[in-house]
PyMOL Python script that loads the backbone (N, CA, C, O; Angstrom):
from pymol import cmd

cmd.read_pdbstr("""\
ATOM      1  N   MET A   1      16.854   3.150   4.412  1.00  0.00           N
ATOM      2  CA  MET A   1      15.634   3.506   5.112  1.00  0.00           C
ATOM      3  C   MET A   1      14.585   2.428   4.842  1.00  0.00           C
ATOM      4  O   MET A   1      14.317   2.089   3.690  1.00  0.00           O
ATOM      5  N   MET A   2      14.013   1.909   5.880  1.00  0.00           N
ATOM      6  CA  MET A   2      12.988   0.881   5.746  1.00  0.00           C
ATOM      7  C   MET A   2      11.612   1.499   5.962  1.00  0.00           C
ATOM      8  O   MET A   2      11.435   2.345   6.838  1.00  0.00           O
ATOM      9  N   ILE A   3      10.650   1.078   5.170  1.00  0.00           N
ATOM     10  CA  ILE A   3       9.300   1.621   5.322  1.00  0.00           C
ATOM     11  C   ILE A   3       8.375   0.641   6.011  1.00  0.00           C
ATOM     12  O   ILE A   3       7.230   0.982   6.309  1.00  0.00           O
ATOM     13  N   ALA A   4       8.846  -0.578   6.273  1.00  0.00           N
ATOM     14  CA  ALA A   4       7.975  -1.587   6.868  1.00  0.00           C
ATOM     15  C   ALA A   4       7.541  -1.214   8.275  1.00  0.00           C
ATOM     16  O   ALA A   4       6.474  -1.633   8.725  1.00  0.00           O
ATOM     17  N   HIS A   5       8.351  -0.431   8.976  1.00  0.00           N
ATOM     18  CA  HIS A   5       7.982  -0.075  10.342  1.00  0.00           C
ATOM     19  C   HIS A   5       6.780   0.857  10.392  1.00  0.00           C
ATOM     20  O   HIS A   5       6.140   0.971  11.438  1.00  0.00           O
ATOM     21  N   VAL A   6       6.461   1.517   9.304  1.00  0.00           N
ATOM     22  CA  VAL A   6       5.313   2.422   9.251  1.00  0.00           C
ATOM     23  C   VAL A   6       4.012   1.638   9.253  1.00  0.00           C
ATOM     24  O   VAL A   6       2.996   2.109   9.764  1.00  0.00           O
ATOM     25  N   PHE A   7       4.043   0.454   8.687  1.00  0.00           N
ATOM     26  CA  PHE A   7       2.836  -0.342   8.533  1.00  0.00           C
ATOM     27  C   PHE A   7       2.750  -1.400   9.611  1.00  0.00           C
ATOM     28  O   PHE A   7       3.750  -2.028   9.957  1.00  0.00           O
ATOM     29  N   SER A   8       1.591  -1.593  10.125  1.00  0.00           N
ATOM     30  CA  SER A   8       1.327  -2.699  11.029  1.00  0.00           C
ATOM     31  C   SER A   8      -0.122  -3.119  10.824  1.00  0.00           C
ATOM     32  O   SER A   8      -0.931  -2.350  10.305  1.00  0.00           O
ATOM     33  N   LEU A   9      -0.437  -4.311  11.221  1.00  0.00           N
ATOM     34  CA  LEU A   9      -1.807  -4.787  11.060  1.00  0.00           C
ATOM     35  C   LEU A   9      -2.773  -3.937  11.866  1.00  0.00           C
ATOM     36  O   LEU A   9      -3.922  -3.756  11.462  1.00  0.00           O
ATOM     37  N   LYS A  10      -2.329  -3.417  12.987  1.00  0.00           N
ATOM     38  CA  LYS A  10      -3.183  -2.577  13.819  1.00  0.00           C
ATOM     39  C   LYS A  10      -3.592  -1.309  13.073  1.00  0.00           C
ATOM     40  O   LYS A  10      -4.739  -0.876  13.174  1.00  0.00           O
ATOM     41  N   ASN A  11      -2.668  -0.714  12.328  1.00  0.00           N
ATOM     42  CA  ASN A  11      -2.948   0.526  11.609  1.00  0.00           C
ATOM     43  C   ASN A  11      -3.793   0.309  10.363  1.00  0.00           C
ATOM     44  O   ASN A  11      -4.429   1.250   9.888  1.00  0.00           O
ATOM     45  N   LEU A  12      -3.817  -0.899   9.823  1.00  0.00           N
ATOM     46  CA  LEU A  12      -4.506  -1.132   8.559  1.00  0.00           C
ATOM     47  C   LEU A  12      -5.849  -1.835   8.715  1.00  0.00           C
ATOM     48  O   LEU A  12      -6.527  -2.074   7.716  1.00  0.00           O
ATOM     49  N   LYS A  13      -6.249  -2.168   9.926  1.00  0.00           N
ATOM     50  CA  LYS A  13      -7.534  -2.844  10.098  1.00  0.00           C
ATOM     51  C   LYS A  13      -8.688  -1.909   9.779  1.00  0.00           C
ATOM     52  O   LYS A  13      -8.615  -0.698   9.986  1.00  0.00           O
ATOM     53  N   TRP A  14      -9.755  -2.509   9.269  1.00  0.00           N
ATOM     54  CA  TRP A  14     -10.924  -1.735   8.860  1.00  0.00           C
ATOM     55  C   TRP A  14     -11.684  -1.275  10.082  1.00  0.00           C
ATOM     56  O   TRP A  14     -11.923  -2.055  11.004  1.00  0.00           O
ATOM     57  N   ASP A  15     -12.057  -0.031  10.093  1.00  0.00           N
ATOM     58  CA  ASP A  15     -12.821   0.544  11.189  1.00  0.00           C
ATOM     59  C   ASP A  15     -14.257   0.728  10.719  1.00  0.00           C
ATOM     60  O   ASP A  15     -14.490   1.020   9.545  1.00  0.00           O
ATOM     61  N   ASP A  16     -15.219   0.563  11.613  1.00  0.00           N
ATOM     62  CA  ASP A  16     -16.627   0.674  11.239  1.00  0.00           C
ATOM     63  C   ASP A  16     -16.984   2.055  10.706  1.00  0.00           C
ATOM     64  O   ASP A  16     -17.910   2.178   9.904  1.00  0.00           O
ATOM     65  N   GLY A  17     -16.282   3.087  11.128  1.00  0.00           N
ATOM     66  CA  GLY A  17     -16.602   4.441  10.698  1.00  0.00           C
ATOM     67  C   GLY A  17     -15.982   4.835   9.375  1.00  0.00           C
ATOM     68  O   GLY A  17     -16.300   5.902   8.850  1.00  0.00           O
ATOM     69  N   GLU A  18     -15.114   4.018   8.820  1.00  0.00           N
ATOM     70  CA  GLU A  18     -14.433   4.377   7.577  1.00  0.00           C
ATOM     71  C   GLU A  18     -15.243   3.941   6.363  1.00  0.00           C
ATOM     72  O   GLU A  18     -15.895   2.897   6.366  1.00  0.00           O
ATOM     73  N   LYS A  19     -15.183   4.766   5.333  1.00  0.00           N
ATOM     74  CA  LYS A  19     -15.849   4.429   4.077  1.00  0.00           C
ATOM     75  C   LYS A  19     -14.868   3.729   3.158  1.00  0.00           C
ATOM     76  O   LYS A  19     -13.671   4.013   3.172  1.00  0.00           O
ATOM     77  N   MET A  20     -15.394   2.805   2.354  1.00  0.00           N
ATOM     78  CA  MET A  20     -14.550   2.130   1.379  1.00  0.00           C
ATOM     79  C   MET A  20     -14.297   3.072   0.202  1.00  0.00           C
ATOM     80  O   MET A  20     -15.092   3.970  -0.075  1.00  0.00           O
ATOM     81  N   LEU A  21     -13.178   2.850  -0.482  1.00  0.00           N
ATOM     82  CA  LEU A  21     -12.824   3.679  -1.631  1.00  0.00           C
ATOM     83  C   LEU A  21     -13.767   3.401  -2.794  1.00  0.00           C
ATOM     84  O   LEU A  21     -14.252   2.282  -2.965  1.00  0.00           O
ATOM     85  N   GLY A  22     -14.012   4.409  -3.570  1.00  0.00           N
ATOM     86  CA  GLY A  22     -14.842   4.255  -4.753  1.00  0.00           C
ATOM     87  C   GLY A  22     -14.015   3.841  -5.955  1.00  0.00           C
ATOM     88  O   GLY A  22     -12.791   3.738  -5.874  1.00  0.00           O
ATOM     89  N   PRO A  23     -14.692   3.603  -7.069  1.00  0.00           N
ATOM     90  CA  PRO A  23     -13.980   3.158  -8.274  1.00  0.00           C
ATOM     91  C   PRO A  23     -13.134   4.254  -8.926  1.00  0.00           C
ATOM     92  O   PRO A  23     -12.337   3.965  -9.819  1.00  0.00           O
ATOM     93  N   GLU A  24     -13.298   5.499  -8.495  1.00  0.00           N
ATOM     94  CA  GLU A  24     -12.513   6.586  -9.101  1.00  0.00           C
ATOM     95  C   GLU A  24     -11.059   6.585  -8.627  1.00  0.00           C
ATOM     96  O   GLU A  24     -10.221   7.256  -9.230  1.00  0.00           O
ATOM     97  N   ILE A  25     -10.746   5.855  -7.572  1.00  0.00           N
ATOM     98  CA  ILE A  25      -9.376   5.774  -7.058  1.00  0.00           C
ATOM     99  C   ILE A  25      -8.769   4.453  -7.530  1.00  0.00           C
ATOM    100  O   ILE A  25      -9.325   3.390  -7.254  1.00  0.00           O
ATOM    101  N   PRO A  26      -7.643   4.502  -8.233  1.00  0.00           N
ATOM    102  CA  PRO A  26      -7.070   3.294  -8.848  1.00  0.00           C
ATOM    103  C   PRO A  26      -6.261   2.450  -7.857  1.00  0.00           C
ATOM    104  O   PRO A  26      -5.090   2.162  -8.104  1.00  0.00           O
ATOM    105  N   TYR A  27      -6.874   2.055  -6.747  1.00  0.00           N
ATOM    106  CA  TYR A  27      -6.158   1.318  -5.699  1.00  0.00           C
ATOM    107  C   TYR A  27      -5.610  -0.014  -6.210  1.00  0.00           C
ATOM    108  O   TYR A  27      -4.441  -0.326  -5.985  1.00  0.00           O
ATOM    109  N   LEU A  28      -6.434  -0.795  -6.888  1.00  0.00           N
ATOM    110  CA  LEU A  28      -5.985  -2.109  -7.359  1.00  0.00           C
ATOM    111  C   LEU A  28      -4.873  -1.994  -8.397  1.00  0.00           C
ATOM    112  O   LEU A  28      -3.961  -2.820  -8.421  1.00  0.00           O
ATOM    113  N   ASN A  29      -4.941  -0.985  -9.247  1.00  0.00           N
ATOM    114  CA  ASN A  29      -3.879  -0.776 -10.237  1.00  0.00           C
ATOM    115  C   ASN A  29      -2.559  -0.445  -9.555  1.00  0.00           C
ATOM    116  O   ASN A  29      -1.507  -0.955  -9.942  1.00  0.00           O
ATOM    117  N   VAL A  30      -2.617   0.402  -8.549  1.00  0.00           N
ATOM    118  CA  VAL A  30      -1.402   0.786  -7.828  1.00  0.00           C
ATOM    119  C   VAL A  30      -0.827  -0.415  -7.087  1.00  0.00           C
ATOM    120  O   VAL A  30       0.385  -0.633  -7.115  1.00  0.00           O
ATOM    121  N   ILE A  31      -1.676  -1.194  -6.428  1.00  0.00           N
ATOM    122  CA  ILE A  31      -1.201  -2.374  -5.709  1.00  0.00           C
ATOM    123  C   ILE A  31      -0.575  -3.379  -6.673  1.00  0.00           C
ATOM    124  O   ILE A  31       0.451  -3.981  -6.358  1.00  0.00           O
ATOM    125  N   GLY A  32      -1.177  -3.562  -7.833  1.00  0.00           N
ATOM    126  CA  GLY A  32      -0.604  -4.461  -8.838  1.00  0.00           C
ATOM    127  C   GLY A  32       0.762  -4.003  -9.301  1.00  0.00           C
ATOM    128  O   GLY A  32       1.679  -4.814  -9.434  1.00  0.00           O
ATOM    129  N   ALA A  33       0.907  -2.718  -9.546  1.00  0.00           N
ATOM    130  CA  ALA A  33       2.207  -2.181  -9.968  1.00  0.00           C
ATOM    131  C   ALA A  33       3.236  -2.318  -8.853  1.00  0.00           C
ATOM    132  O   ALA A  33       4.394  -2.650  -9.109  1.00  0.00           O
ATOM    133  N   LEU A  34       2.819  -2.066  -7.628  1.00  0.00           N
ATOM    134  CA  LEU A  34       3.747  -2.202  -6.505  1.00  0.00           C
ATOM    135  C   LEU A  34       4.142  -3.658  -6.282  1.00  0.00           C
ATOM    136  O   LEU A  34       5.284  -3.935  -5.913  1.00  0.00           O
ATOM    137  N   MET A  35       3.221  -4.588  -6.500  1.00  0.00           N
ATOM    138  CA  MET A  35       3.563  -6.004  -6.366  1.00  0.00           C
ATOM    139  C   MET A  35       4.575  -6.420  -7.430  1.00  0.00           C
ATOM    140  O   MET A  35       5.481  -7.207  -7.157  1.00  0.00           O
ATOM    141  N   TYR A  36       4.421  -5.897  -8.629  1.00  0.00           N
ATOM    142  CA  TYR A  36       5.395  -6.185  -9.682  1.00  0.00           C
ATOM    143  C   TYR A  36       6.774  -5.672  -9.279  1.00  0.00           C
ATOM    144  O   TYR A  36       7.772  -6.379  -9.416  1.00  0.00           O
ATOM    145  N   LEU A  37       6.820  -4.444  -8.783  1.00  0.00           N
ATOM    146  CA  LEU A  37       8.101  -3.888  -8.357  1.00  0.00           C
ATOM    147  C   LEU A  37       8.698  -4.674  -7.200  1.00  0.00           C
ATOM    148  O   LEU A  37       9.905  -4.913  -7.173  1.00  0.00           O
ATOM    149  N   ALA A  38       7.873  -5.076  -6.252  1.00  0.00           N
ATOM    150  CA  ALA A  38       8.368  -5.824  -5.095  1.00  0.00           C
ATOM    151  C   ALA A  38       8.934  -7.180  -5.513  1.00  0.00           C
ATOM    152  O   ALA A  38       9.925  -7.642  -4.948  1.00  0.00           O
ATOM    153  N   ASN A  39       8.308  -7.816  -6.500  1.00  0.00           N
ATOM    154  CA  ASN A  39       8.777  -9.133  -6.938  1.00  0.00           C
ATOM    155  C   ASN A  39       9.988  -9.060  -7.850  1.00  0.00           C
ATOM    156  O   ASN A  39      10.836  -9.952  -7.826  1.00  0.00           O
ATOM    157  N   CYS A  40      10.079  -8.018  -8.648  1.00  0.00           N
ATOM    158  CA  CYS A  40      11.128  -7.972  -9.671  1.00  0.00           C
ATOM    159  C   CYS A  40      12.337  -7.116  -9.307  1.00  0.00           C
ATOM    160  O   CYS A  40      13.476  -7.521  -9.540  1.00  0.00           O
ATOM    161  N   THR A  41      12.101  -5.946  -8.743  1.00  0.00           N
ATOM    162  CA  THR A  41      13.230  -5.034  -8.576  1.00  0.00           C
ATOM    163  C   THR A  41      13.389  -4.451  -7.183  1.00  0.00           C
ATOM    164  O   THR A  41      14.496  -4.057  -6.818  1.00  0.00           O
ATOM    165  N   ARG A  42      12.340  -4.381  -6.400  1.00  0.00           N
ATOM    166  CA  ARG A  42      12.403  -3.704  -5.106  1.00  0.00           C
ATOM    167  C   ARG A  42      11.883  -4.585  -3.972  1.00  0.00           C
ATOM    168  O   ARG A  42      10.784  -4.348  -3.470  1.00  0.00           O
ATOM    169  N   PRO A  43      12.649  -5.600  -3.555  1.00  0.00           N
ATOM    170  CA  PRO A  43      12.165  -6.484  -2.490  1.00  0.00           C
ATOM    171  C   PRO A  43      12.023  -5.793  -1.140  1.00  0.00           C
ATOM    172  O   PRO A  43      11.376  -6.334  -0.243  1.00  0.00           O
ATOM    173  N   ASN A  44      12.606  -4.619  -0.973  1.00  0.00           N
ATOM    174  CA  ASN A  44      12.508  -3.909   0.296  1.00  0.00           C
ATOM    175  C   ASN A  44      11.099  -3.387   0.579  1.00  0.00           C
ATOM    176  O   ASN A  44      10.809  -3.020   1.717  1.00  0.00           O
ATOM    177  N   ILE A  45      10.224  -3.344  -0.413  1.00  0.00           N
ATOM    178  CA  ILE A  45       8.854  -2.881  -0.179  1.00  0.00           C
ATOM    179  C   ILE A  45       7.859  -4.037  -0.103  1.00  0.00           C
ATOM    180  O   ILE A  45       6.656  -3.809   0.020  1.00  0.00           O
ATOM    181  N   ALA A  46       8.346  -5.264  -0.174  1.00  0.00           N
ATOM    182  CA  ALA A  46       7.459  -6.427  -0.269  1.00  0.00           C
ATOM    183  C   ALA A  46       6.539  -6.559   0.947  1.00  0.00           C
ATOM    184  O   ALA A  46       5.356  -6.857   0.784  1.00  0.00           O
ATOM    185  N   PHE A  47       7.049  -6.346   2.150  1.00  0.00           N
ATOM    186  CA  PHE A  47       6.226  -6.514   3.345  1.00  0.00           C
ATOM    187  C   PHE A  47       5.088  -5.501   3.367  1.00  0.00           C
ATOM    188  O   PHE A  47       3.938  -5.866   3.610  1.00  0.00           O
ATOM    189  N   ALA A  48       5.398  -4.242   3.115  1.00  0.00           N
ATOM    190  CA  ALA A  48       4.374  -3.195   3.151  1.00  0.00           C
ATOM    191  C   ALA A  48       3.337  -3.401   2.056  1.00  0.00           C
ATOM    192  O   ALA A  48       2.146  -3.195   2.290  1.00  0.00           O
ATOM    193  N   VAL A  49       3.767  -3.804   0.873  1.00  0.00           N
ATOM    194  CA  VAL A  49       2.828  -4.040  -0.230  1.00  0.00           C
ATOM    195  C   VAL A  49       1.934  -5.235   0.094  1.00  0.00           C
ATOM    196  O   VAL A  49       0.746  -5.225  -0.226  1.00  0.00           O
ATOM    197  N   ASN A  50       2.497  -6.257   0.723  1.00  0.00           N
ATOM    198  CA  ASN A  50       1.706  -7.427   1.110  1.00  0.00           C
ATOM    199  C   ASN A  50       0.604  -7.028   2.088  1.00  0.00           C
ATOM    200  O   ASN A  50      -0.530  -7.488   1.960  1.00  0.00           O
ATOM    201  N   LEU A  51       0.922  -6.186   3.056  1.00  0.00           N
ATOM    202  CA  LEU A  51      -0.104  -5.741   4.002  1.00  0.00           C
ATOM    203  C   LEU A  51      -1.229  -4.991   3.296  1.00  0.00           C
ATOM    204  O   LEU A  51      -2.401  -5.179   3.623  1.00  0.00           O
ATOM    205  N   LEU A  52      -0.885  -4.153   2.341  1.00  0.00           N
ATOM    206  CA  LEU A  52      -1.910  -3.399   1.621  1.00  0.00           C
ATOM    207  C   LEU A  52      -2.710  -4.302   0.680  1.00  0.00           C
ATOM    208  O   LEU A  52      -3.907  -4.089   0.490  1.00  0.00           O
ATOM    209  N   ALA A  53      -2.064  -5.297   0.098  1.00  0.00           N
ATOM    210  CA  ALA A  53      -2.748  -6.178  -0.841  1.00  0.00           C
ATOM    211  C   ALA A  53      -3.787  -7.054  -0.140  1.00  0.00           C
ATOM    212  O   ALA A  53      -4.722  -7.528  -0.786  1.00  0.00           O
ATOM    213  N   ARG A  54      -3.644  -7.274   1.143  1.00  0.00           N
ATOM    214  CA  ARG A  54      -4.621  -8.067   1.887  1.00  0.00           C
ATOM    215  C   ARG A  54      -5.985  -7.395   1.926  1.00  0.00           C
ATOM    216  O   ARG A  54      -6.999  -8.052   2.160  1.00  0.00           O
ATOM    217  N   HIS A  55      -6.010  -6.099   1.700  1.00  0.00           N
ATOM    218  CA  HIS A  55      -7.260  -5.346   1.777  1.00  0.00           C
ATOM    219  C   HIS A  55      -7.751  -4.916   0.397  1.00  0.00           C
ATOM    220  O   HIS A  55      -8.414  -3.887   0.270  1.00  0.00           O
ATOM    221  N   SER A  56      -7.435  -5.683  -0.619  1.00  0.00           N
ATOM    222  CA  SER A  56      -7.833  -5.331  -1.978  1.00  0.00           C
ATOM    223  C   SER A  56      -9.347  -5.384  -2.179  1.00  0.00           C
ATOM    224  O   SER A  56      -9.888  -4.655  -3.011  1.00  0.00           O
ATOM    225  N   ALA A  57     -10.013  -6.220  -1.441  1.00  0.00           N
ATOM    226  CA  ALA A  57     -11.460  -6.358  -1.619  1.00  0.00           C
ATOM    227  C   ALA A  57     -12.234  -5.182  -1.045  1.00  0.00           C
ATOM    228  O   ALA A  57     -13.288  -4.818  -1.567  1.00  0.00           O
ATOM    229  N   ASP A  58     -11.722  -4.586   0.020  1.00  0.00           N
ATOM    230  CA  ASP A  58     -12.438  -3.481   0.654  1.00  0.00           C
ATOM    231  C   ASP A  58     -11.467  -2.413   1.173  1.00  0.00           C
ATOM    232  O   ASP A  58     -11.381  -2.200   2.382  1.00  0.00           O
ATOM    233  N   PRO A  59     -10.742  -1.745   0.281  1.00  0.00           N
ATOM    234  CA  PRO A  59      -9.784  -0.735   0.731  1.00  0.00           C
ATOM    235  C   PRO A  59     -10.489   0.518   1.246  1.00  0.00           C
ATOM    236  O   PRO A  59     -11.568   0.884   0.779  1.00  0.00           O
ATOM    237  N   THR A  60      -9.858   1.155   2.207  1.00  0.00           N
ATOM    238  CA  THR A  60     -10.376   2.402   2.755  1.00  0.00           C
ATOM    239  C   THR A  60      -9.373   3.514   2.465  1.00  0.00           C
ATOM    240  O   THR A  60      -8.329   3.289   1.852  1.00  0.00           O
ATOM    241  N   HIS A  61      -9.708   4.699   2.912  1.00  0.00           N
ATOM    242  CA  HIS A  61      -8.813   5.847   2.716  1.00  0.00           C
ATOM    243  C   HIS A  61      -7.463   5.595   3.392  1.00  0.00           C
ATOM    244  O   HIS A  61      -6.429   6.038   2.892  1.00  0.00           O
ATOM    245  N   ARG A  62      -7.467   4.899   4.504  1.00  0.00           N
ATOM    246  CA  ARG A  62      -6.226   4.592   5.226  1.00  0.00           C
ATOM    247  C   ARG A  62      -5.304   3.734   4.366  1.00  0.00           C
ATOM    248  O   ARG A  62      -4.091   3.941   4.370  1.00  0.00           O
ATOM    249  N   HIS A  63      -5.858   2.776   3.633  1.00  0.00           N
ATOM    250  CA  HIS A  63      -5.046   1.929   2.764  1.00  0.00           C
ATOM    251  C   HIS A  63      -4.505   2.728   1.576  1.00  0.00           C
ATOM    252  O   HIS A  63      -3.364   2.532   1.157  1.00  0.00           O
ATOM    253  N   TRP A  64      -5.314   3.610   1.049  1.00  0.00           N
ATOM    254  CA  TRP A  64      -4.869   4.452  -0.055  1.00  0.00           C
ATOM    255  C   TRP A  64      -3.711   5.342   0.393  1.00  0.00           C
ATOM    256  O   TRP A  64      -2.758   5.542  -0.360  1.00  0.00           O
ATOM    257  N   MET A  65      -3.786   5.876   1.610  1.00  0.00           N
ATOM    258  CA  MET A  65      -2.700   6.701   2.135  1.00  0.00           C
ATOM    259  C   MET A  65      -1.428   5.861   2.302  1.00  0.00           C
ATOM    260  O   MET A  65      -0.325   6.361   2.081  1.00  0.00           O
ATOM    261  N   GLY A  66      -1.573   4.597   2.687  1.00  0.00           N
ATOM    262  CA  GLY A  66      -0.415   3.710   2.789  1.00  0.00           C
ATOM    263  C   GLY A  66       0.228   3.457   1.432  1.00  0.00           C
ATOM    264  O   GLY A  66       1.453   3.434   1.316  1.00  0.00           O
ATOM    265  N   ALA A  67      -0.591   3.267   0.414  1.00  0.00           N
ATOM    266  CA  ALA A  67      -0.060   3.062  -0.936  1.00  0.00           C
ATOM    267  C   ALA A  67       0.672   4.314  -1.416  1.00  0.00           C
ATOM    268  O   ALA A  67       1.730   4.222  -2.039  1.00  0.00           O
ATOM    269  N   LYS A  68       0.109   5.473  -1.126  1.00  0.00           N
ATOM    270  CA  LYS A  68       0.781   6.719  -1.521  1.00  0.00           C
ATOM    271  C   LYS A  68       2.088   6.908  -0.767  1.00  0.00           C
ATOM    272  O   LYS A  68       3.033   7.482  -1.308  1.00  0.00           O
ATOM    273  N   CYS A  69       2.156   6.439   0.461  1.00  0.00           N
ATOM    274  CA  CYS A  69       3.394   6.511   1.237  1.00  0.00           C
ATOM    275  C   CYS A  69       4.486   5.675   0.574  1.00  0.00           C
ATOM    276  O   CYS A  69       5.635   6.108   0.491  1.00  0.00           O
ATOM    277  N   ILE A  70       4.135   4.486   0.105  1.00  0.00           N
ATOM    278  CA  ILE A  70       5.111   3.645  -0.598  1.00  0.00           C
ATOM    279  C   ILE A  70       5.557   4.316  -1.889  1.00  0.00           C
ATOM    280  O   ILE A  70       6.741   4.289  -2.225  1.00  0.00           O
ATOM    281  N   LEU A  71       4.619   4.916  -2.614  1.00  0.00           N
ATOM    282  CA  LEU A  71       4.980   5.603  -3.856  1.00  0.00           C
ATOM    283  C   LEU A  71       5.922   6.776  -3.586  1.00  0.00           C
ATOM    284  O   LEU A  71       6.854   7.009  -4.355  1.00  0.00           O
ATOM    285  N   ARG A  72       5.688   7.511  -2.504  1.00  0.00           N
ATOM    286  CA  ARG A  72       6.594   8.609  -2.144  1.00  0.00           C
ATOM    287  C   ARG A  72       7.978   8.073  -1.778  1.00  0.00           C
ATOM    288  O   ARG A  72       8.992   8.678  -2.125  1.00  0.00           O
ATOM    289  N   TYR A  73       8.018   6.939  -1.076  1.00  0.00           N
ATOM    290  CA  TYR A  73       9.299   6.317  -0.740  1.00  0.00           C
ATOM    291  C   TYR A  73      10.050   5.938  -2.014  1.00  0.00           C
ATOM    292  O   TYR A  73      11.247   6.196  -2.135  1.00  0.00           O
ATOM    293  N   LEU A  74       9.347   5.331  -2.955  1.00  0.00           N
ATOM    294  CA  LEU A  74       9.986   4.942  -4.210  1.00  0.00           C
ATOM    295  C   LEU A  74      10.487   6.145  -4.987  1.00  0.00           C
ATOM    296  O   LEU A  74      11.553   6.095  -5.601  1.00  0.00           O
ATOM    297  N   ASN A  75       9.721   7.223  -4.962  1.00  0.00           N
ATOM    298  CA  ASN A  75      10.131   8.438  -5.644  1.00  0.00           C
ATOM    299  C   ASN A  75      11.401   9.019  -5.020  1.00  0.00           C
ATOM    300  O   ASN A  75      12.239   9.580  -5.727  1.00  0.00           O
ATOM    301  N   GLY A  76      11.544   8.889  -3.721  1.00  0.00           N
ATOM    302  CA  GLY A  76      12.719   9.425  -3.033  1.00  0.00           C
ATOM    303  C   GLY A  76      13.953   8.538  -3.137  1.00  0.00           C
ATOM    304  O   GLY A  76      15.059   8.986  -2.834  1.00  0.00           O
ATOM    305  N   THR A  77      13.785   7.283  -3.562  1.00  0.00           N
ATOM    306  CA  THR A  77      14.915   6.346  -3.659  1.00  0.00           C
ATOM    307  C   THR A  77      15.027   5.792  -5.066  1.00  0.00           C
ATOM    308  O   THR A  77      15.020   4.577  -5.260  1.00  0.00           O
ATOM    309  N   LYS A  78      15.127   6.662  -6.035  1.00  0.00           N
ATOM    310  CA  LYS A  78      15.158   6.230  -7.439  1.00  0.00           C
ATOM    311  C   LYS A  78      16.464   5.577  -7.848  1.00  0.00           C
ATOM    312  O   LYS A  78      16.497   4.880  -8.862  1.00  0.00           O
ATOM    313  N   SER A  79      17.518   5.769  -7.117  1.00  0.00           N
ATOM    314  CA  SER A  79      18.819   5.256  -7.523  1.00  0.00           C
ATOM    315  C   SER A  79      18.923   3.796  -7.460  1.00  0.00           C
ATOM    316  O   SER A  79      19.973   3.237  -7.778  1.00  0.00           O
TER     317      SER A  79
END
""", "prot")
cmd.dss("prot")
cmd.show_as("cartoon", "prot")
cmd.util.cbc("prot")
cmd.orient("prot")
């Protein structure tokens, strides 16, 4: 199962009506952990993580939902 088809640049672009995430959400920590996994053990998530990492400076709720989607995928494919 590939998760890259879920993500596209169109879906991740910043919208004027969206609020940026606050410091209480560990977005950068999650992206860092996902980048480590993509580089070392799980290359199948590299494209999706790269798209999310492009928005590290100003992540929105949409980006956080994308990161959680990758985490759910990883949880479902532990083998």
